[in-house]
DOLUM-442887 format. One record per residue (C-alpha): residue in one letter; z, y, x. Coordinates in steps of 0.5 Angstrom, whole numbers, padded with zeros to 4 digits, always signed. Layout:
// residues N
aZYX
...
This chain:
// residues 793
m-0025+0031-0061
t-0033+0033-0061
y-0034+0037-0055
f-0042+0037-0055
k-0046+0037-0061
n-0053+0036-0057
a-0052+0036-0050
r-0052+0030-0046
p-0050+0029-0038
v-0056+0030-0033
w-0057+0030-0026
l-0063+0031-0021
t-0067+0024-0022
g-0065+0019-0017
r-0060+0024-0013
e-0053+0023-0017
k-0050+0019-0011
e-0053+0024-0006
k-0047+0027-0002
n-0046+0035-0002
c-0052+0036-0007
v-0053+0043-0009
a-0057+0044-0016
g-0058+0050-0020
f-0059+0050-0027
i-0062+0055-0031
c-0064+0057-0038
c-0066+0063-0042
f-0065+0066-0049
n-0067+0072-0053
s-0061+0076-0057
r-0065+0075-0063
e-0064+0068-0063
l-0056+0069-0064
s-0053+0069-0071
g-0047+0072-0069
n-0042+0075-0064
n-0038+0068-0062
l-0042+0066-0056
v-0039+0060-0052
l-0041+0056-0046
s-0038+0049-0046
i-0039+0046-0039
a-0037+0039-0036
s-0038+0037-0029
s-0036+0032-0024
g-0037+0037-0018
i-0035+0044-0018
y-0039+0050-0022
r-0040+0057-0022
a-0043+0060-0028
c-0047+0067-0029
l-0050+0071-0034
n-0056+0076-0032
g-0053+0075-0025
s-0046+0077-0027
f-0040+0072-0026
l-0038+0068-0032
g-0033+0063-0029
h-0031+0057-0024
g-0029+0050-0026
p-0028+0045-0028
a-0020+0043-0029
r-0019+0037-0026
a-0018+0030-0029
a-0017+0023-0027
h-0023+0018-0025
g-0028+0017-0030
y-0025+0023-0035
f-0028+0030-0035
r-0025+0036-0038
v-0029+0041-0042
d-0029+0048-0040
r-0031+0053-0046
i-0033+0060-0044
a-0034+0066-0048
l-0040+0070-0046
p-0038+0077-0046
s-0042+0082-0051
d-0043+0087-0046
l-0047+0082-0041
l-0052+0081-0046
q-0059+0084-0046
e-0065+0083-0050
n-0067+0077-0046
n-0062+0073-0042
i-0061+0068-0036
l-0056+0063-0036
t-0055+0060-0029
i-0050+0054-0027
e-0049+0052-0020
v-0046+0046-0019
i-0044+0042-0012
s-0044+0034-0013
f-0040+0033-0007
y-0040+0025-0008
v-0035+0024-0002
n-0028+0022-0002
s-0023+0027-0002
f-0016+0030-0004
y-0019+0036-0008
i-0025+0033-0012
v-0026+0026-0013
e-0032+0022-0011
q-0036+0021-0017
p-0044+0021-0019
g-0046+0028-0020
f-0047+0031-0027
l-0047+0037-0031
q-0046+0037-0039
a-0047+0044-0042
e-0048+0047-0049
l-0049+0054-0051
q-0047+0055-0058
c-0047+0061-0063
d-0042+0061-0069
d-0043+0053-0068
k-0050+0053-0068
v-0053+0050-0061
i-0057+0055-0058
r-0059+0051-0051
f-0056+0045-0048
t-0057+0040-0043
d-0061+0033-0043
a-0067+0030-0040
d-0072+0034-0044
g-0067+0039-0046
d-0067+0047-0045
f-0064+0047-0038
r-0069+0046-0032
a-0066+0045-0025
h-0068+0045-0018
i-0064+0044-0011
l-0061+0050-0008
k-0064+0049-0001
e-0061+0055+0002
r-0055+0052+0002
l-0055+0047+0008
q-0053+0040+0006
k-0052+0036+0012
v-0045+0040+0014
q-0039+0038+0017
r-0033+0037+0012
y-0028+0043+0011
s-0022+0038+0013
f-0020+0031+0012
q-0017+0033+0005
r-0023+0037+0003
p-0030+0036+0002
f-0036+0040+0006
i-0036+0047+0009
e-0041+0052+0006
a-0047+0054+0011
f-0053+0058+0009
r-0060+0059+0012
l-0063+0065+0008
d-0069+0069+0006
e-0069+0075+0003
g-0069+0074-0005
f-0066+0067-0004
d-0062+0068-0011
d-0069+0071-0015
w-0068+0064-0019
k-0062+0067-0022
k-0067+0072-0025
g-0072+0067-0027
t-0077+0067-0022
g-0078+0062-0016
g-0075+0055-0016
s-0079+0050-0019
g-0076+0045-0023
e-0075+0038-0022
p-0074+0032-0026
l-0067+0031-0030
c-0065+0024-0031
r-0060+0023-0037
q-0053+0020-0034
e-0048+0015-0038
d-0044+0018-0043
k-0037+0021-0041
q-0030+0021-0043
l-0029+0028-0044
l-0022+0032-0045
e-0020+0038-0047
r-0018+0043-0041
r-0012+0045-0044
v-0009+0050-0038
p-0011+0057-0039
w-0018+0060-0037
p-0016+0063-0030
d-0016+0070-0028
f-0022+0072-0023
p-0020+0079-0021
v-0024+0082-0015
l-0020+0084-0009
q-0024+0089-0005
i-0023+0089+0003
n-0024+0095+0006
k-0019+0096+0012
i-0021+0094+0019
i-0015+0093+0023
a-0019+0090+0030
e-0025+0090+0033
g-0028+0087+0039
t-0033+0082+0043
f-0034+0075+0044
d-0038+0070+0049
s-0041+0064+0046
g-0044+0058+0048
k-0038+0056+0053
a-0039+0048+0054
d-0033+0048+0058
l-0028+0050+0053
p-0024+0044+0050
v-0027+0041+0043
w-0023+0041+0037
q-0023+0033+0036
d-0021+0033+0029
r-0022+0027+0025
s-0026+0030+0019
l-0031+0031+0024
f-0030+0025+0029
e-0028+0019+0024
i-0033+0019+0019
g-0034+0012+0017
d-0031+0007+0012
t-0025+0010+0010
l-0027+0018+0011
h-0034+0019+0008
g-0039+0025+0010
f-0045+0026+0015
p-0044+0023+0022
l-0044+0028+0027
d-0051+0027+0030
e-0054+0028+0023
l-0051+0035+0022
e-0056+0041+0021
e-0051+0045+0024
k-0044+0044+0028
v-0040+0050+0026
s-0033+0048+0029
l-0037+0046+0036
v-0040+0053+0036
m-0034+0056+0034
d-0030+0052+0040
g-0035+0055+0045
c-0033+0062+0043
v-0028+0066+0047
t-0026+0073+0045
c-0027+0078+0051
t-0024+0084+0048
l-0020+0085+0042
t-0018+0092+0040
s-0013+0093+0035
g-0013+0100+0031
q-0007+0104+0031
s-0010+0107+0025
p-0014+0102+0021
s-0021+0104+0020
s-0025+0103+0013
l-0031+0099+0011
n-0033+0104+0005
d-0039+0107+0009
g-0041+0100+0012
r-0040+0097+0019
l-0046+0095+0024
l-0044+0089+0028
s-0049+0088+0034
e-0049+0081+0038
h-0043+0078+0040
c-0039+0083+0036
f-0034+0082+0031
f-0028+0086+0027
i-0022+0084+0023
a-0021+0086+0016
d-0014+0085+0012
a-0014+0084+0005
g-0007+0086+0005
r-0004+0080+0003
n-0005+0072+0003
t-0010+0071-0003
t-0014+0065-0006
g-0021+0066-0008
f-0029+0066-0007
i-0031+0070-0001
g-0036+0075-0002
i-0040+0079+0003
c-0046+0084+0002
l-0050+0086+0009
e-0057+0087+0011
c-0061+0086+0018
t-0067+0088+0021
q-0068+0082+0025
a-0066+0075+0025
s-0059+0074+0026
r-0053+0069+0026
v-0047+0071+0023
y-0040+0067+0022
i-0035+0069+0017
t-0028+0066+0020
f-0022+0067+0016
d-0014+0065+0016
e-0008+0067+0013
v-0004+0070+0019
l-0007+0072+0026
l-0005+0069+0033
n-0004+0073+0038
g-0008+0079+0034
d-0014+0074+0033
v-0016+0070+0027
s-0016+0062+0029
y-0021+0058+0025
n-0018+0052+0026
r-0010+0054+0026
m-0009+0049+0020
s-0013+0043+0022
c-0019+0046+0017
v-0026+0049+0018
n-0024+0056+0016
a-0031+0059+0017
v-0038+0060+0013
s-0044+0060+0017
l-0050+0065+0015
e-0057+0064+0019
l-0061+0070+0016
k-0068+0073+0016
p-0069+0080+0016
g-0067+0083+0009
k-0061+0085+0005
y-0056+0080+0002
c-0050+0079-0003
l-0047+0073-0002
e-0041+0069-0005
t-0038+0063-0004
i-0038+0057-0009
q-0031+0054-0006
p-0025+0058-0006
y-0021+0059+0000
t-0015+0062+0002
c-0014+0068+0007
r-0011+0075+0009
y-0015+0076+0015
l-0023+0076+0015
k-0027+0076+0022
p-0035+0077+0021
m-0038+0075+0028
v-0045+0076+0030
l-0048+0070+0035
s-0055+0073+0035
g-0058+0079+0032
s-0054+0085+0029
v-0052+0086+0022
n-0050+0092+0018
i-0044+0090+0013
r-0043+0094+0007
d-0038+0090+0003
i-0033+0085+0003
y-0029+0082-0002
i-0025+0076-0005
r-0026+0074-0012
e-0019+0071-0014
l-0018+0065-0017
k-0011+0065-0021
n-0007+0062-0026
p-0007+0068-0031
a+0000+0066-0035
v+0005+0069-0030
s+0004+0076-0032
q+0009+0077-0037
a+0015+0074-0033
s+0018+0080-0029
f+0024+0080-0024
s+0027+0086-0020
a+0033+0088-0017
c+0036+0094-0013
d+0034+0090-0007
d+0027+0091-0004
s+0027+0084+0000
l+0029+0080-0007
n+0023+0084-0010
r+0018+0082-0005
i+0021+0075-0005
f+0020+0074-0012
e+0013+0077-0012
a+0011+0073-0006
g+0013+0067-0010
r+0009+0069-0016
e+0003+0070-0012
t+0004+0063-0009
f+0005+0060-0016
a-0001+0063-0019
q-0005+0061-0013
n-0003+0054-0013
a-0003+0052-0021
p-0010+0054-0024
d-0011+0047-0026
l-0006+0042-0023
y+0001+0043-0018
m-0003+0044-0012
d+0001+0043-0005
c-0003+0049-0002
p-0010+0052-0004
s-0013+0052+0002
r-0013+0046+0007
e-0012+0041+0001
r-0012+0044-0006
a-0009+0037-0008
g-0004+0035-0014
w+0002+0033-0010
l+0008+0029-0013
c+0015+0032-0010
d+0012+0039-0009
s+0010+0038-0017
f+0018+0037-0018
f+0019+0044-0016
t+0013+0047-0018
a+0014+0045-0025
r+0021+0048-0026
v+0017+0055-0024
e+0012+0054-0029
m+0017+0054-0035
d+0020+0060-0032
l+0014+0064-0031
t+0010+0062-0037
g+0014+0059-0042
n+0010+0053-0043
h+0008+0046-0039
l+0001+0046-0040
v-0001+0045-0033
e+0005+0039-0032
d+0001+0036-0038
n-0005+0036-0035
f-0002+0033-0028
l+0002+0028-0032
e-0004+0026-0036
n-0008+0025-0030
y-0003+0019-0028
l-0003+0016-0034
l-0011+0015-0035
p-0013+0010-0030
e-0013+0003-0031
q-0011+0002-0024
f-0011+0006-0018
p-0016+0002-0013
y-0014+0001-0006
l-0006+0002-0007
p-0002-0004-0008
e+0000-0006-0015
g+0005-0002-0019
m+0004+0004-0014
i+0001+0011-0016
p-0002+0016-0011
m+0002+0021-0007
c-0003+0026-0010
y-0008+0026-0016
p-0014+0026-0018
s-0016+0024-0011
d-0019+0018-0007
h-0015+0014-0002
p-0020+0009+0001
d-0015+0008+0007
g-0010+0005+0003
v-0005+0011+0005
y+0001+0012+0000
i+0008+0015+0000
a+0013+0010-0004
n+0018+0016-0004
w+0013+0021-0008
a+0013+0015-0013
l+0020+0016-0014
w+0020+0024-0015
f+0015+0022-0020
i+0020+0019-0024
l+0025+0025-0023
e+0020+0030-0025
l+0018+0026-0032
y+0026+0026-0033
e+0026+0033-0033
y+0019+0034-0037
q+0023+0030-0042
g+0027+0036-0043
r+0022+0041-0043
s+0017+0037-0048
p+0022+0032-0051
q+0017+0030-0056
s+0011+0029-0052
s+0007+0022-0052
l+0007+0022-0045
i+0014+0020-0044
p+0013+0013-0048
a+0006+0012-0045
l+0008+0013-0038
q+0013+0008-0038
k+0008+0002-0035
r+0008+0007-0029
v+0015+0008-0028
d+0016+0000-0029
g+0011-0001-0024
i+0014+0003-0019
l+0021+0000-0020
a+0018-0007-0020
f+0014-0005-0013
m+0020-0002-0010
a+0024-0008-0012
r+0020-0012-0007
y+0023-0009-0001
e+0030-0009-0003
n+0035-0013+0002
e+0041-0017+0001
d+0045-0011+0000
g+0040-0008-0006
l+0038-0003-0001
l+0030-0001+0001
e+0029-0004+0008
n+0022-0003+0012
i+0019+0001+0006
p+0011+0000+0007
g+0006+0006+0007
w+0008+0013+0009
v+0015+0014+0009
f+0016+0022+0008
v+0023+0025+0007
e+0021+0032+0010
w+0018+0036+0015
s+0023+0035+0020
k+0026+0030+0025
a+0028+0026+0019
n+0021+0023+0018
e+0022+0020+0025
l+0028+0016+0022
t+0025+0012+0017
d+0025+0005+0020
g+0030+0000+0017
v+0034+0002+0012
n+0033+0009+0011
y+0038+0012+0007
p+0035+0019+0004
s+0030+0014+0001
n+0035+0010-0002
m+0039+0016-0005
l+0032+0018-0008
y+0031+0011-0010
s+0038+0011-0014
a+0037+0017-0017
a+0030+0015-0020
l+0033+0009-0023
l+0038+0013-0026
a+0033+0017-0029
a+0029+0011-0031
s+0035+0008-0035
r+0036+0015-0039
l+0029+0016-0040
y+0028+0009-0043
k+0035+0006-0044
k+0035+0001-0039
e+0042-0001-0037
e+0039-0006-0031
y+0036+0001-0028
r+0043+0004-0029
q+0047-0001-0026
k+0042-0002-0020
g+0042+0005-0019
l+0050+0006-0019
r+0050-0001-0014
i+0046+0003-0009
r+0050+0009-0009
c+0056+0005-0007
k+0052+0001-0002
i+0050+0008+0001
r+0057+0011+0001
e+0059+0005+0005
q+0054+0004+0010
s+0051+0011+0011
f+0057+0015+0012
d+0061+0015+0019
g+0067+0019+0017
q+0064+0026+0018
w+0056+0025+0016
f+0051+0021+0012
c+0047+0018+0018
d+0039+0017+0016
h+0038+0010+0018
a+0040+0003+0020
l+0037-0002+0024
r+0037-0010+0025
t+0040-0012+0031
d+0041-0020+0032
g+0040-0020+0024
r+0045-0015+0023
l+0044-0009+0020
v+0047-0003+0025
r+0048+0004+0023
q+0045+0009+0028
s+0048+0015+0030
d+0042+0020+0028
t+0044+0025+0023
t+0039+0030+0020
e+0041+0036+0016
v+0037+0034+0010
c+0040+0027+0010
q+0046+0031+0008
y+0043+0035+0002
y+0039+0029+0000
a+0046+0026-0001
f+0049+0031-0006
f+0042+0033-0009
f+0042+0026-0012
g+0049+0025-0013
t+0050+0020-0008
a+0056+0025-0006
e+0060+0029-0010
q+0064+0035-0008
e+0071+0032-0010
d+0069+0026-0006
y+0067+0029+0001
p+0070+0036+0001
d+0070+0037+0008
l+0063+0035+0009
f+0061+0039+0003
n+0065+0045+0006
r+0062+0044+0013
l+0055+0045+0010
l+0057+0051+0006
e+0060+0055+0012
d+0057+0052+0018
f+0050+0051+0016
g+0044+0056+0013
p+0039+0060+0017
e+0044+0062+0022
r+0047+0056+0024
t+0042+0055+0030
a+0044+0062+0033
r+0051+0060+0032
g+0051+0054+0036
l+0054+0050+0031
h+0053+0042+0030
p+0047+0042+0035
q+0047+0034+0034
i+0045+0035+0027
w+0037+0036+0027
p+0036+0042+0023
a+0032+0042+0016
n+0025+0045+0015
a+0023+0049+0009
f+0019+0043+0006
i+0024+0041+0003
g+0031+0041+0006
n+0032+0049+0005
y+0030+0049-0002
l+0035+0043-0003
r+0040+0047+0000
m+0039+0053-0005
e+0041+0048-0010
l+0047+0046-0006
l+0049+0053-0006
s+0048+0054-0014
r+0052+0048-0016
a+0058+0050-0011
g+0058+0057-0015
r+0056+0061-0009
p+0050+0065-0012
a+0052+0071-0007
q+0051+0066-0001
l+0044+0064-0004
l+0042+0071-0005
k+0044+0073+0002
e+0041+0066+0005
s+0034+0067+0001
r+0033+0074+0004
e+0034+0070+0011
y+0030+0064+0009
f+0024+0068+0005
d+0023+0075+0006
y+0020+0075+0013
m+0015+0070+0010
a+0014+0075+0004
l+0013+0081+0009
k+0008+0077+0013
t+0003+0074+0008
g+0006+0076+0001
t+0006+0068+0000
l+0011+0063+0001
w+0010+0058+0007
e+0010+0050+0008
n+0015+0051+0014
t+0020+0056+0017
g+0014+0057+0022
d+0007+0060+0020
y+0004+0054+0024
a+0001+0050+0017
s+0000+0053+0010
c+0003+0060+0009
n+0002+0059+0001
h+0005+0053-0001
g+0006+0051-0009
f+0013+0048-0009
a+0016+0054-0005
s+0015+0058-0011
h+0022+0055-0013
i+0026+0060-0011
l+0024+0064-0017
h+0027+0059-0021
c+0034+0060-0017
f+0033+0068-0018
y+0032+0067-0025
r+0038+0062-0026
d+0043+0065-0020
i+0042+0072-0020
l+0039+0074-0027
g+0044+0069-0030
v+0039+0065-0034
a+0043+0059-0033
g+0039+0054-0038
i+0034+0055-0044
e+0034+0049-0049
n+0030+0050-0055
n+0033+0056-0058
r+0039+0056-0054
i+0040+0061-0049
r+0046+0060-0044
l+0047+0066-0040
v+0052+0066-0034
f+0053+0073-0030
h+0056+0073-0023
n+0059+0078-0018
l+0054+0079-0014
p+0053+0085-0008
l+0048+0088-0013
t+0049+0094-0018
e+0043+0092-0023
c+0038+0087-0024
q+0033+0086-0030
g+0028+0081-0031
t+0023+0078-0037
l+0022+0070-0038
p+0017+0068-0044
v+0021+0063-0049
s+0019+0060-0055
g+0017+0066-0060
g+0017+0071-0055
l+0020+0074-0049
l+0027+0074-0047
s+0029+0080-0043
i+0035+0082-0039
r+0038+0088-0036
w+0045+0088-0033
t+0049+0093-0029
r+0055+0092-0025
s+0061+0098-0024
g+0067+0095-0021
s+0069+0089-0025
t+0065+0091-0031
l+0058+0088-0032
t+0054+0090-0038
a+0048+0086-0040
c+0043+0088-0045
i+0039+0082-0048
q+0033+0082-0052
a+0031+0075-0055
p+0026+0073-0060
e+0029+0072-0067
g+0032+0065-0068
c+0035+0065-0061
r+0042+0063-0060
i+0045+0067-0054
q+0051+0064-0051
a+0054+0069-0045
a+0059+0069-0040
c+0061+0072-0033
s+0064+0068-0027
d+0068+0071-0022
g+0073+0074-0026
l+0068+0080-0028
q+0069+0083-0035
l+0063+0082-0039
q+0060+0087-0044
t+0054+0085-0048
r+0049+0089-0052
i+0044+0084-0056
q+0038+0085-0060
m+0034+0080-0064
l+0027+0082-0064
s+0022+0079-0070
q+0015+0080-0070
h+0015+0082-0077
s+0021+0086-0078
s+0025+0091-0075
s+0030+0090-0069
q+0037+0087-0071
e+0043+0089-0066
k+0049+0086-0065
h+0055+0088-0060
k+0060+0085-0057
């Protein structure tokens, strides 16, 4: 496919390997040059970009790809933004540092404006775009986090953005870069709705310059070197986190009746207010303010409040934007996306009048057709929180979180991929996610056969999670069900064989993995401290991955090995009551340790090492004694509790397989409603001490559709519905499916459940009830080109 006719990749001469280089590209055109109405801007870049037309926002990108590959965005320019004389601007940040978010590659921009296939403007060394360094953005600043590149800090004069109006900003020489391997974007163009933030919930004063306060010793600031790239501490133009560490809140008044920002708010020196967006959201922070004297302002933000205040580093990242202002009026919007519910502008010196604060959201737009509602407000809250969580975490990849990392993590992706099919009816994000793992010839710094734990990302420290490579195989197996004809399945066999060959090097005399290298991750709980020696949860996962690979690629040796490992785990790990987490060598002999975790039990049943009929006492004990109230009930205190990632979600799967949807419904309220109430999103952990917006957590929506609405399975045009006897009188929902929308509404009265089902013509509906309910159905098959046909049962 030809993505550009005339455009070539360019960058500022000699600066393509410069860290945190921010360039502004501009071209002008007259509407008389346009021969039609189909005006499209095509863009590829190694960094992130923001495009504007006549000062109005067009879009942000790109969709990420593997090292050496770049996805092309195509932006349709709205006709209502066109003027007689038009100015198109593209701001680009080339980070050129290792990160989990944007991979370290030389800077370039390739852009072309076409009208009905006629090239109007294009980039080249002597092309139509001129460019200059955006000096208002400080270049030598600290990293945002270990996982992401640099923060945003500004030193502004009034009129700093006049270059977008075609004035100011003298051009610098552009140099053509080597041709790039280009790919289609594939995933939907994001939604960018603007969320106005008017509600002020607290205000107060602070003191600064406190040198005796503890300094946050984060690796992203103090460990810059061979494996973590950035600017050394002594080179920074401003040390934002050190300034923030020297600030202490003196007074904090929370308003009983929140005030409004509609009429502006004057903040003098050492004053702040806290604004509430109403829910956790992800996007670009915008602010409009004015000052009559030189002023320094920090905008800090976070997902939750700690003791009623905003903590800029609660999540081990620098949630702060720095502004150094000369007298004037300013409207500013960050070019990087951040995640928050609360924003706290702080004036270190001078005074400012803040007129407006907003967030231009960044979301996957394809979730809008799906719906779910029941006669239970808590379920509805959880669903909307899950949908927000998915939309913010799947704009181009399945991310763990849209804040601290913005990284495409395996394991997380296994769960999020299920949700994409439910909410969008397709697997476009998963196509990109898996394709990125296919494209590189090799993964530098990692052992032969191993793949990155998250990708696209850089791993010069050589860290990897072998377990996560096994989750990759499990996801690929489920992906075959979602996309049976995909060319990715056979193409990725070399990755799967490589992973399993790597793992085989660490099998002991029993065929079990022992002393797995790298970072061994089971879940965020005590289980992660019990991974040395023979870790049985990891071997349960290994067995499942081997069996999945055997089914994917018809390899009998994988099947036989997977079954042998299962038998050995049962023999060694089970102590008569519980599956224990690990065994260690004593005098050369493998000895089972007594350490036992809740999540280990869930691993056993989820991966098929244990079956209900073979371990009925343990199975029933898990169902009856465990769950959100187990600790309060004082049951089995010797069993270390599970966390949200991933044990509590594996428990939901256990309840579903056990045919206990009513218990799943009850426990989901207790596990997730407090999250929905507090942030409007779902969390990484059971507590709010880490990410409160984690992509995998949207998996509860899959449970709701399956176990509460009743969509037991969709395969091609076959839709299997199973309705359960739940403590609800009604529930309804829609899911995009091939050919249109599947819509279900059921009501229950006594022992009779009445279901109204609408599905696209050509679908085959199989409906049943469990728990002795009587089922009445009304089915409509909807055609796009003919009237509805009704069937009654």
